[in-house]
C-alpha positions in Angstrom: -5.2 -10.5 -17.7 -6.7 -8.2 -15.0 -4.7 -5.8 -12.8 -5.5 -3.9 -9.6 -6.1 -0.2 -10.0 -2.8 1.6 -10.3 -4.2 4.8 -8.7 -1.5 6.2 -6.4 -2.3 8.4 -3.5 0.3 10.6 -1.9 0.9 11.5 1.8 -1.8 14.2 2.1 -4.5 11.9 0.6 -3.2 9.0 2.7 -3.7 11.2 5.7 -7.3 12.1 4.7 -8.1 8.5 4.0 -6.5 6.9 7.1 -6.4 9.8 9.6 -2.6 9.1 10.0 -0.2 12.0 10.2 3.0 11.7 8.1 4.9 10.7 11.2 2.3 8.0 12.1 2.5 6.8 8.5 6.3 6.3 8.8 5.8 4.6 12.2 3.2 2.2 10.7 5.4 1.4 7.8 8.4 0.7 10.1 6.2 -1.5 12.3 5.0 -3.4 9.2 1.4 -2.2 9.6 1.3 -0.2 6.3 3.0 -1.1 3.0 6.2 0.8 2.2 5.9 3.9 0.0 6.3 3.6 -3.8 9.0 6.1 -5.0 7.5 8.2 -7.7 10.5 10.4 -8.3 12.4 13.2 -6.6 10.7 13.9 -3.3 7.5 12.2 -4.3 6.1 9.0 -2.8 2.7 7.4 -2.4 0.8 4.2 -2.0 -1.7 2.3 -4.1 -5.2 3.4 -3.0 -6.4 -0.2 -2.8 -3.6 -1.1 -0.4 -4.8 1.7 2.0 -8.4 0.5 1.6 -7.4 -3.1 2.4 -5.7 -2.0 5.6 -8.7 0.1 6.6 -11.0 -2.8 6.0 -8.8 -5.1 8.1 -8.9 -2.5 10.9 -12.7 -2.2 10.6 -13.0 -6.0 10.7 -11.1 -6.0 14.0 -8.0 -7.7 12.8 -5.0 -7.8 15.1 -1.7 -6.1 14.4 -0.2 -9.5 13.7 -2.9 -10.2 11.2 -2.4 -6.8 9.5 1.4 -7.4 9.3 0.6 -10.6 7.3 -1.9 -8.7 5.1 0.8 -6.0 4.5 3.3 -8.7 3.5 0.7 -10.2 1.1 0.0 -6.8 -0.4 3.7 -6.1 -1.0 4.1 -9.5 -2.7 1.0 -8.9 -4.8 2.3 -5.4 -5.8 5.6 -6.9 -6.9 4.0 -9.8 -8.8 1.5 -7.6 -10.5 4.2 -5.1 -11.6 6.4 -7.9 -13.0 3.4 -9.5 -14.8 2.4 -6.2 -16.3 6.0 -5.5 -17.4 6.2 -8.9 -19.1 2.8 -8.3 -20.8 3.9 -4.9 -22.1 7.3 -6.3 -23.3 5.6 -9.1 -25.3 
């Protein structure tokens, strides 16, 4: 079974990768244009690097905001499914 990279990037690195300030990141998440943060613990959140890269690729390809919202929904669903599959695999 193959899994996406689990490399997490935190807000400062998300800013470097996307050019989005922390406020803009929150606005993009609220608008459904960026996946919601993953809670890493007390006062620590981040995103999977491949999720940010996917959104950037969609932007570079000229996808509309509506298209990107669908991509974000698919990324979140993929994140949840991959996590559940990995947990089942580890529990076996």
